N, C-alpha and C positions, 0 to 999 in steps of 0.2 A: 335347675341345671339348664344351661343354654346348649342347644344342639348346634353342631357345626353348620348344618343346613340353614338354620335361621340367621346366622351371621352373614351368609352369602346372599340371602334373599333381600335383606334390608337395603344394602348398598345398591343392588340391582333395581330395586323399586325407586330409589332416589334418582338413579341414572335415567330410568325410563321416564320419570316425571319431568326431569330437566330437559330431556330430549323432546318430549311432547311440547313443552313450553317454547323451546327454540323453534321447532317446526311451526307452531301456531304463530309465533312472532314473524317468521319469514313469510308465511302465507298472508298474514294481515298487511305486511309491508308491500307485497306484490299487488294485492287487491287495491290498496289506496294509491299506489303509483299508477296502475292502469286506469283507475278512475280519473286521476288528474290528467293523464295523457288524452283520454277520449272524451272528457267533458267539454262542453262548448266554452269558448273563451269569454272572458268578462269584457263588457263594453259599457263605458260610461260617457254619455254625451253631456257636457257641461253647458254648452251654448250652441245654438239657440234653443229656447224652450219650444215645445211642440205647440202647434195651432196658434201661431202669432200672426199679426197683421203688421205690415211695415210699408213705408213708402220708398225705402232704400232698394237699389237694384243689385246690391251685393250684400252678403252676410258672411261673418266669420264663424266657421264651424270649429269648435274646440272640444276636445274630449280625450279620453284615455282608453287604450285597449291593452289587453294582456300582452306583455312582451313576447315577440315571436309569432303573433297572430298576423294574418294578412288582412288588410283593411281595404274595403271598396266603398266608394260613394257614388251612387248611380252608375255602377259598373266600372268606374275608373279607380285604378289602384292608387292608394295614398300611402305615403311613407310616414312611419312614426319613429320617434327617437328610441334610444335603448330602454327608457323607462316606460315606453308605450304611449307617451303624450303625442298628440297631433294637433295641428292647426291648418285649416284650409279655407281659402276664400272661395265662396260659391257665388256665382253670378246668377241672378234671378230674372225671370221674365214677368210681365204683368199677368196677374191672375194667381191661380194656385200653383205652387211649386212643391214637388215631393222630393224629399231627400231620403233615399234608400241607403242606409248605412249598415254595412255587413262586415262582421269580423269572422274569419275562418281560421281554424287551427289546421295544421298539417295532417294530423291523424284523427282529429275530433270533428265535432259538428260545427255549427255556426250560430252566431247570435246576430239578430237583425233588429234594427230600430228604424222606423219610418217616421219622418217629421214632415209636417205640412206647414208651409209658409205662404201667406197671402200677400201679394204685392198690390197695393192700392195707389191711386193718384193722390 
């Protein structure tokens, strides 16, 4: 024989389990969203490679940064397109040149890549 009390407790158990699953899903979504907001931006330098020697007095810096991130090269702000692609001509002097490429998010950290380029005669 089934008691009336047992009929009420089974649906309540299902309701509580579903509520716990929904709360867990919301918390997981919030954690991953915050992680994405505060994570350092992606920075990919396509050209020039690091530690090269050249006789040219200028070089084309090509790369991609996470859209929305601010990009600085040796302290100068560089604009990227909506996809995050950028191209910038860099003028070099004789000897070792350092390119300090830094991408910064509004609320997150930063990603930095330092390239060395040697200009020879």
